[in-house]
Each structure stands twice: as C-alpha cells, then as structure tokens.
MIDRENVEX-632329 format. One line per field, with one value per residue (C-alpha): residue in one letter; y, x, z. Coordinates in Angstrom, 1 decimal. Each point is the difference from the previous one (the first is absolute). Last residue first. Layout:
BEGIN
aa <- (A_...) .
yy <- (Y_...) .
xx <- (X_...) .
zz <- (Z_...) .
***
This chain:
BEGIN
aa <- (X_X_X_X_X_X_X_X_X_X_X_X_X_X_X_X_X_X_X_X_X_X_X_X_X_X_X_X_X_X_X_X_X_X_X_X_X_X_X_X_X_X_X_X_X_X_X_X_X_X_X_X_X_X_X_X_X_X_X_X_X_X_X_X_X_X_X_X_X_X_X_X_X_X_X_X_X_X_X_X_X_X_X_X_X_X_X_X_X_X_X_X_X_X_X_X_X_X_X_X_X_X_X_X_X_X_X_X_X_X_X_X_X_X_X_X_X_X_X_X_X_X_X_X_X_X_X_X_X_X_X_X_X_X_X_X_X_X_X_X_X_X_X_X_X_X_X_X_X_X_X_X_X_X_X_X_X_X_X_X_X_X_X_X_X_X_X_X_X_X_X_X_X_X_X_X_X_X_X_X_X_X_X_X_X_X_X_X_X_X_X_X_X_X_X_X_X_X_X_X_X_X_X_X_X_X_X_X_X_X_X_X_X_X_X_X_X_X_X_X_X_X_X_X_X_X_X_X_X_X_X_X_X_X_X_X_X_X_X_X_X_X_X_X_X_X_X_X_X_X_X_X_X_X_X_X_X_X_X_X_X_X_X_X_X_X_X_X_X_X_X_X_X_X_X_X_X_X_X_X_X_X_X_X_X_X_X_X_X_X_X_X_X_X_X_X_X_X_X_X_X_X_X_X_X_X_X_X_X_X_X_X_X_X_X_X_X_X_X_X_X_X_X_X_X_X_X_X_X_X_X_X_X_X) .
yy <- (-90.1_1.3_-0.4_-3.0_0.5_-3.4_0.4_3.5_-1.3_-2.9_2.3_2.4_-2.7_-1.1_3.6_0.8_-3.1_0.8_3.7_-0.2_3.6_1.7_3.1_-0.8_2.3_0.3_-0.2_-1.1_-0.7_-3.7_0.6_1.8_-3.0_-2.2_2.1_-0.2_-3.8_-0.1_2.2_-2.3_-3.0_1.7_1.4_-2.3_2.2_2.9_-1.9_0.5_-2.2_-0.5_0.8_3.1_1.6_-1.3_1.4_3.3_0.2_0.1_-3.1_1.4_2.8_2.0_0.4_2.1_1.6_1.1_3.5_1.5_1.3_-1.9_-3.2_0.9_-1.1_-3.6_-0.2_0.2_-3.3_0.6_3.5_-1.0_-2.8_2.3_2.5_-2.6_-1.3_3.6_2.2_2.5_-1.8_-3.6_-0.2_3.0_0.6_-0.3_1.9_-0.3_2.9_0.2_0.3_2.7_2.2_1.2_3.7_1.4_1.0_-3.7_-1.1_2.4_-1.3_-3.6_0.9_1.8_-3.1_-2.1_2.1_-0.1_-3.8_-0.3_2.0_-1.9_-3.4_1.2_1.8_2.7_-1.3_-0.7_-1.4_-0.6_0.2_-2.4_2.7_1.5_-1.1_-1.3_3.5_1.5_-1.7_-1.7_-0.4_-1.4_1.6_-2.4_1.8_-0.6_1.6_2.7_1.2_3.6_-0.7_-2.5_2.5_2.7_-2.2_-1.0_3.5_0.8_-2.9_-1.4_0.9_-1.9_-2.7_-0.8_-3.7_0.8_-2.7_1.4_-2.2_-1.1_-0.7_-0.4_1.5_3.5_-0.5_-1.3_3.0_2.4_-1.7_0.2_3.6_0.8_-1.6_-1.8_-3.4_-3.4_-0.3_-2.1_-2.4_-1.5_-3.4_-0.2_-1.7_-0.2_-0.2_3.6_1.1_-1.8_1.3_3.6_-0.5_-1.5_2.8_2.7_-1.4_-0.2_2.7_2.3_-0.5_0.6_3.2_1.3_-0.5_-2.4_1.4_-1.9_-2.9_0.1_-1.7_-1.6_2.3_-1.7_1.7_-1.6_-1.2_-2.1_-0.8_-2.7_0.1_-2.8_-2.6_-3.7_-0.8_3.5_-1.0_-2.4_2.6_2.5_-2.4_-0.8_3.6_1.0_-2.8_1.0_3.6_-0.7_1.6_-2.8_-1.7_3.1_0.9_-2.6_0.7_3.3_1.6_0.6_-0.7_1.1_-1.1_-0.8_-1.9_-0.1_-1.7_1.8_-2.4_1.2_-0.5_0.1_2.6_2.4_-0.6_0.5_2.5_2.0_0.1_-0.6_2.2_-1.0_-1.1_2.2_-1.5_1.7_3.3_0.2_-1.4_3.3_1.5_-1.5_-2.0_-0.9_-2.3_-2.4_-0.9_1.0_-1.2_2.7_1.0_1.9_3.8_2.3_-0.1_-1.4_-3.4_-1.6_-3.6_-1.1_-2.7_-1.8_-0.6_-1.6_-1.8_-1.0_3.4_3.3_1.8_-2.1_-1.1_1.2_-2.5_1.4_-3.4_-2.5_-1.7_-3.7_-0.5_0.8_2.4_2.8_3.4_2.1_3.3_2.7_3.4_3.1_3.0_3.3) .
xx <- (-15.2_-3.5_-2.8_-2.2_0.4_1.5_2.3_1.0_1.0_1.9_1.9_0.7_1.5_2.3_1.0_0.6_2.3_1.9_0.4_1.2_1.2_-3.3_-1.7_-3.6_-1.5_-3.7_-1.4_-3.6_-0.9_0.4_3.4_1.1_-1.1_1.9_3.2_-0.5_-0.1_3.0_2.0_-1.0_1.2_3.3_0.9_3.0_2.4_-0.8_1.3_-2.2_-2.8_-2.8_-2.8_-1.3_3.3_1.7_-2.9_0.2_3.7_-0.4_0.7_-2.1_-2.4_0.0_-3.6_-0.4_-3.3_-0.7_-1.4_-3.6_0.5_-3.1_1.9_1.8_-3.0_0.6_3.0_-2.1_1.1_3.6_0.0_-1.3_2.5_2.9_-1.2_-0.4_3.6_1.2_0.5_2.6_0.9_-1.0_-2.7_0.3_-3.6_1.2_-1.5_0.4_0.3_0.2_-3.7_-0.2_2.0_3.5_0.3_1.3_-3.5_-1.0_2.8_-1.3_-3.6_1.3_1.9_-3.1_-2.1_2.9_-0.1_-3.8_0.0_2.8_-1.9_-3.2_1.5_2.2_-2.7_1.4_3.5_3.1_3.5_2.1_3.6_-0.5_0.4_3.2_3.0_-2.2_-1.4_-3.2_-3.4_-0.3_-2.7_1.2_-0.4_0.8_0.9_-0.6_2.8_-1.1_3.7_-0.9_-2.6_2.3_2.8_-2.2_-1.0_3.6_1.5_-1.5_1.9_-1.5_-3.7_-0.7_-2.0_2.8_0.0_0.5_-0.5_0.9_-1.1_1.4_3.7_2.2_3.5_-1.2_-2.9_2.5_2.3_-2.9_-1.4_3.4_0.4_-3.6_0.3_-2.5_0.7_-1.5_0.6_-2.7_0.6_-2.7_1.1_1.7_3.3_2.1_3.4_0.8_-3.2_1.1_3.5_-1.3_-2.1_2.9_2.3_-2.5_-0.6_3.1_2.1_-3.0_-0.5_3.7_0.1_-3.1_1.4_-2.1_-2.2_0.2_-2.3_-1.7_-3.2_0.6_0.3_3.0_1.5_0.9_-3.5_-1.3_-3.6_-0.6_-3.5_-2.0_1.4_0.1_2.8_1.4_1.0_2.6_1.4_0.2_1.7_2.7_0.6_0.3_2.5_2.0_0.0_1.2_-2.4_-2.5_0.3_1.3_-3.3_-2.7_-2.6_0.7_2.0_3.6_2.6_-2.3_-1.1_-3.5_-2.0_-3.7_-2.4_-3.1_-2.9_-3.1_-3.5_-2.8_-1.6_2.9_1.3_3.7_1.6_1.6_-3.3_-3.0_-2.9_-2.2_-3.6_-2.6_-1.9_1.5_0.6_-3.6_-1.5_0.8_-2.8_-2.6_1.4_-3.6_-0.2_2.5_-2.6_1.0_2.4_0.5_3.2_-0.5_0.4_2.8_1.7_-2.2_-0.1_-2.8_0.8_-1.2_-2.3_-0.6_3.7_1.9_3.2_0.9_1.5_-1.3_1.1_-2.4_-3.0_-3.3_-2.8_-3.5_-1.6_1.9_3.1_0.9_3.7_0.9_3.0_-1.6_1.3_-1.6_0.6_1.4_-1.7_1.3_-2.1_1.5) .
zz <- (37.4_-0.6_2.5_0.9_3.8_0.5_-3.1_1.2_3.4_-1.5_-2.3_2.8_2.2_-2.8_-0.9_3.7_0.4_-3.2_0.9_3.6_0.5_-0.6_-1.3_-0.9_-2.7_-0.9_3.5_-0.3_3.6_-0.5_-1.6_3.2_2.1_-2.4_0.5_3.8_-0.1_-2.3_2.5_2.9_-1.9_-1.0_3.4_0.6_-2.0_2.4_3.1_3.1_-1.4_2.5_-2.4_1.7_0.8_-3.2_-2.1_1.9_-0.8_-3.8_-2.1_-2.9_0.8_-3.2_-1.3_-3.1_-0.9_-3.6_-0.1_0.2_3.6_1.1_-0.5_3.2_2.1_-1.1_2.3_3.2_1.6_-1.3_1.3_3.4_0.3_-0.7_2.5_2.7_-0.6_0.2_-3.0_-1.1_-3.2_0.9_-2.6_-2.3_-1.2_-3.7_-2.8_-3.8_-2.3_-3.9_-0.6_2.7_-2.4_1.0_-0.9_3.3_1.0_-0.5_2.3_2.7_-0.4_0.3_3.2_1.3_-0.4_1.5_3.2_0.2_-0.4_2.6_2.5_-0.7_0.6_2.9_1.9_2.3_-0.8_2.1_-0.8_3.1_-1.5_-2.9_-2.7_1.4_-2.1_-2.8_-0.2_1.4_-0.5_-3.4_-2.6_-3.3_-3.5_-2.8_-3.2_-3.8_-2.1_-2.4_-0.3_0.7_2.7_1.8_-0.1_1.3_2.9_0.8_0.2_3.3_1.6_3.2_-0.5_-3.3_1.7_2.6_-0.7_-3.7_-2.6_-3.4_-2.8_-3.4_0.5_-3.0_0.8_-0.8_2.5_2.6_-0.5_0.3_3.1_1.8_-1.0_1.2_3.5_2.1_-1.6_-0.8_-3.8_-1.6_-2.9_-2.2_-1.2_-3.3_1.1_-3.2_1.6_-1.1_1.8_3.2_-0.3_-0.3_3.1_2.0_-1.2_1.1_3.5_2.2_-1.7_0.1_3.7_0.6_-2.0_1.8_3.5_2.2_2.7_3.3_1.0_3.5_-1.1_-3.4_-3.0_-1.5_-3.0_-3.3_-1.1_-2.9_-0.3_-2.6_-1.5_-1.6_2.5_-0.5_-2.4_0.5_3.5_-1.3_-2.4_2.8_2.3_-2.6_-0.8_3.7_0.6_-3.0_1.1_3.6_2.5_-0.3_3.4_1.8_1.6_-0.5_2.6_1.8_-2.8_1.0_-2.8_-2.8_-3.5_1.4_-2.6_0.8_-2.4_-1.0_-0.6_-1.9_1.3_-2.6_-2.2_0.2_-3.5_-0.2_-2.4_2.7_1.8_-2.3_0.9_2.9_-0.7_1.6_3.0_3.1_-1.7_-1.5_3.2_1.8_-2.2_2.3_3.0_0.9_-3.0_1.8_2.5_3.6_2.7_2.7_1.7_3.4_-0.3_1.1_-3.4_-2.7_-1.5_-2.0_-0.6_-3.4_-1.3_-3.2_-0.9_-2.8_-0.9_-3.6_-0.9_-1.2_3.1_2.1_-2.0_1.6_1.0_-0.8_-0.3_2.2_-1.2_-0.2_-0.9_3.6_0.5_2.2_1.0_2.6_-1.7_2.4_-0.5_1.8_1.1_0.7) .
***
C-alpha cells in the first residue's frame, strides 16, 4: 500500500498547481510517498493521483463548526485524578466556572468524568454520569452555547450527556470499549471523535511497540472509520485523533506530530490532543504538568501548521492568543 503525506505550506504565495489542504487556507505542491519497506520519496503532488481527492476536499461542518480553520477544544476534567488538573474542578460550581471561562476562547468544551492517564482505573458508570451530566445541564441552563463534547468510552455516560445537552462523543477507545456506544452515536446522529490507543489506560505505556508508528496508526484509524461507517455513522460525522501519549513513547509521539498531515488522507477532521503530556515535560524540562503550557502551545501551533482542524488543550486563553498571531502572520482566518 502507498501512503501520501502532503508537505503542508502556509505562505501566501503559491506556485502553479498548488493544492488546498482539506479546503482550508493551507496548501501543498509536493507529497511524501510512503510505503512499508521502502525509503520515503518526495514527489510532485500530482503523482498522488486520486488520493488528492481526500487530501484536498473541504471537510463537512463538524457539530455545526466549519472545519476551514483550527478550532480550540478546551479540556474540563471533572475527576479527582486526571494527570494535570485532577480534583480542581470536581465540585460542580468549580466546573461550571471553569467551563464558562474556557467558553470565551474555545469553540468546543470537552468534559470528562474518567481519567484515562497511564495507570488509571475504570470508573463506575453511575459515578461518571454523576460527574458529567449535571455540569453539562448546568452549562446549558446558564446559557452557554459553545459546542460540548463528552469524553467517555461508555454508552450510558454518552447517552446521559447527550440528553443533558452535549453535541459530540469523544471516545479514546474509538468505539471498541463499549459495543453499545457506536450504535448510540448512529441513532442520535452525534458526531464522534475516534482516537488511536494501544491497550488500556492501565497497560498502554508498558513498552509500546510498532513496526512503523505513523503508518500503523493510520491503518488502525482507517479501520476504525470503516467500522464506524458500518455501524451507520457517516464519515462526515467522524473526526480522527492519533492518540498522542496513549501507548506511545516520546519518539512515537514526535513521529506522529511530524507526520500529522498524513491523516488528512482519511477524509476526516484531524484532532491533535497533546496538551501538557509527559513528553512535553521531558523535552521542555517541566516535571509538573501545570508548567507545560509554553511547550503545549508550541505543539498546538505545530499541529495547526499541518492543518489540524481541532486542537484539544488545557490552556485555552494562551493557545487562542498564540493561534491568532500565527493566523495573522500567515494571512488566514481567526
């Protein structure tokens, strides 16, 4: 199988034959031809043939949001044990205040009641619902109109969240943990985020290995998208996430971020969620997760430069400011 990774450019000056990336402001004139067992080769974009269709076609709106520019997804963990902010927003009033603050800069609020950090244990369904659904309902009652995502692997939790006013199901298990979640998303017509993972939170960082991490993750996500389509979820309601930190070493994470543009070949919006993760602390010299904001912003901008349509972050205001400057410099929309 041949894979085509667009070599994405941001410059306002474009050569003849430049191809728009996913219908957005970025473009490419060359692609990297990738094939297992063969050295990568940079060739003119035209050599990708019909593969250009998926790379160039505008993405459908996702949960009512146009995918023609990067959208910020703010993280709200309503948990006692998340790796970065566990316990800070467990109280309903604290969660509501944080969500309203994030809504000033984020188009999507991603609310989760179960930590999926390395080593985390599964949370009972009733507890996860009790942590998330009331917060979502309170946000809607308070007039918050931002798109809301429920970060869960479980159908009952997703159902309660959707009934409370959530719009998106963000599943770190890509519909493999709970067999009822895919049919629920199909029935409710909820957009879904399918994330690559290796193993479970309890085991995923125990010596993860790949033949070729970029191509292995691409193939896994391609099958996940196909499986969702078989369940009745159209590709227009699917976003993909390469799962930075979920069964990945530092080297794996860097390879995925460098090669992120490959995933546009799946024809879905691409979500990058690397905020405050351990590899940022390792490379940036920040042992404490809360001190990893500058590195997290740098990675988010690297994702934007490869056309990522959704940036999942803890530091919403800082990322929004950096993204506005990056867009202004590159002449794209804010």
